[in-house]
N, C-alpha and C positions, 0 to 999 in steps of 0.2 A: 407506579412509575410515573415520573413527571417528564414530559417532553420539553426540552430546552430549545430545540431548533428543528425544523423540517426542511430538507433540501428537496427540491422538485425539479426533475429533468425529464424531457421527453425524447425518445429515440424514434426515428422513422427510417425505414429502409434497412434495418439490421446492420450487419457488419460493413456494408457498403452504402450506408445512408448518412444520416445527420443526427446530431444530438444537440439539444438546446435546453439550458436551464430556464426556469420560470422568470428569472430576473434578467436574462439575456447575457449574463457575464460569460457563461460557457456557451459557445455557439460554434461547434466544430463539425467538420466533415469526418466521416469514418471510412476507413479503407482496410480491407482484409490484407494482412501482410503477405508478401510473396511466399514466405516460408509455409504459409497455410493454404497456398493455392490461389491467393488473391492477386489483385493488380499491384498492390503496394502503392507507393507514391504519396502525394500530399494528403494527409489525413491521419488521425489517430485511431486507436482501437480500444475496445473495452479493457484489455489487459494493461495497456499503458495508463489508462485512467485509474484503474484499480491500484496499480503500482504507485502512482503519484499520490493518491489519497491515503493509502496505507502508510507510505513513507512519511508524509507530512504529519499524520495523526500520531504515528509511533514516535517521531522526533519530539513532538509536543509532550507526549507521555513521559519520555525520558527527562525532559526539562522539569515537569511537575514532580517526578520522583526525586530528581536531584535536589530540587528546592526543599522538598519534605525531609530529605536526608541530610540537608545542609552540606551538600557536596558541590564543589565548584564545577560549573559547566558553562564555560564562556563561549566555546565554539564547538558545535556538534553538527553532524549531518547523518541522515539515513538514506540509503539508496535501496529502493524496493525492486526486487526481481520477481515478476509474476510469470510463471511457466504454464503454458497451455499444454497439457499432457493427454495422451490416450493410453488407457490400460490395455492389458493383453486381451480382455474381453470386449474391447471397442468402446468403453465408456470414457467420455471426456471429463477430465478433472484438472483443477488448478493446484499449483503448489507455489509457495512463497519463500524467498530468502530476503531477510532484512540485514543489510550490511551497515553497521554503525561505526562512526568515528567520533572521537571527542578529545579535544586538547585538554591537558591538565589532569587526565585520569590515567591510572595504570591500566594495562590490558585486563587484569582481573577485576578492577573496579568497574570498567566499562561493561564487561560481561555480566557482572552482578546488576548493574544499572539496567541493562537491556532485559534481563530476566524479570526484574521488578516492573519495568515499563510494560512488559508483555502481559502482566496480570491486570493492569489498569487501562490499557489502550482499548477503546471501543472496537476497533477493527480486529484486534486480537481476540477480544471476547466474542465477537460475532463469528469468527472463523474457527475458534478452538473446537477440536473434535470433528471438524468438517474437512479441513484441508491441512496438509503438512506445512508447517511454518518453521524455518530454520533461522536462528539468530546468530549472526556472525560479527563479532567484535573485531575491528581491524585497526 
């Protein structure tokens, strides 16, 4: 395996702390959402960051696959929903929904494109078999 890029970020203070990337581009306060018993307010949380990263990576994977398949993909977007769940036995787990849109493709073609992108997206490959991921073409 050949490493192409390494992202480095440091968190301090957990869910009510701060996160900063090594280059300073990401420099954010973290706040536990009210829905999880926290104060909410100004600040992001790990689930929002994960949803953002997964959505961006997946949309890029859709564009790569569309280019390889010579399909038109002029305007597309992916909205990531990351759910923080608790199982009946008290275990905390994540689940994901990826909502995709694309102009110029039929619903069936978009579904096929999303399934193909799910096979090449690094986030999909990292989570496969570990968390539930639903692909929803809209």
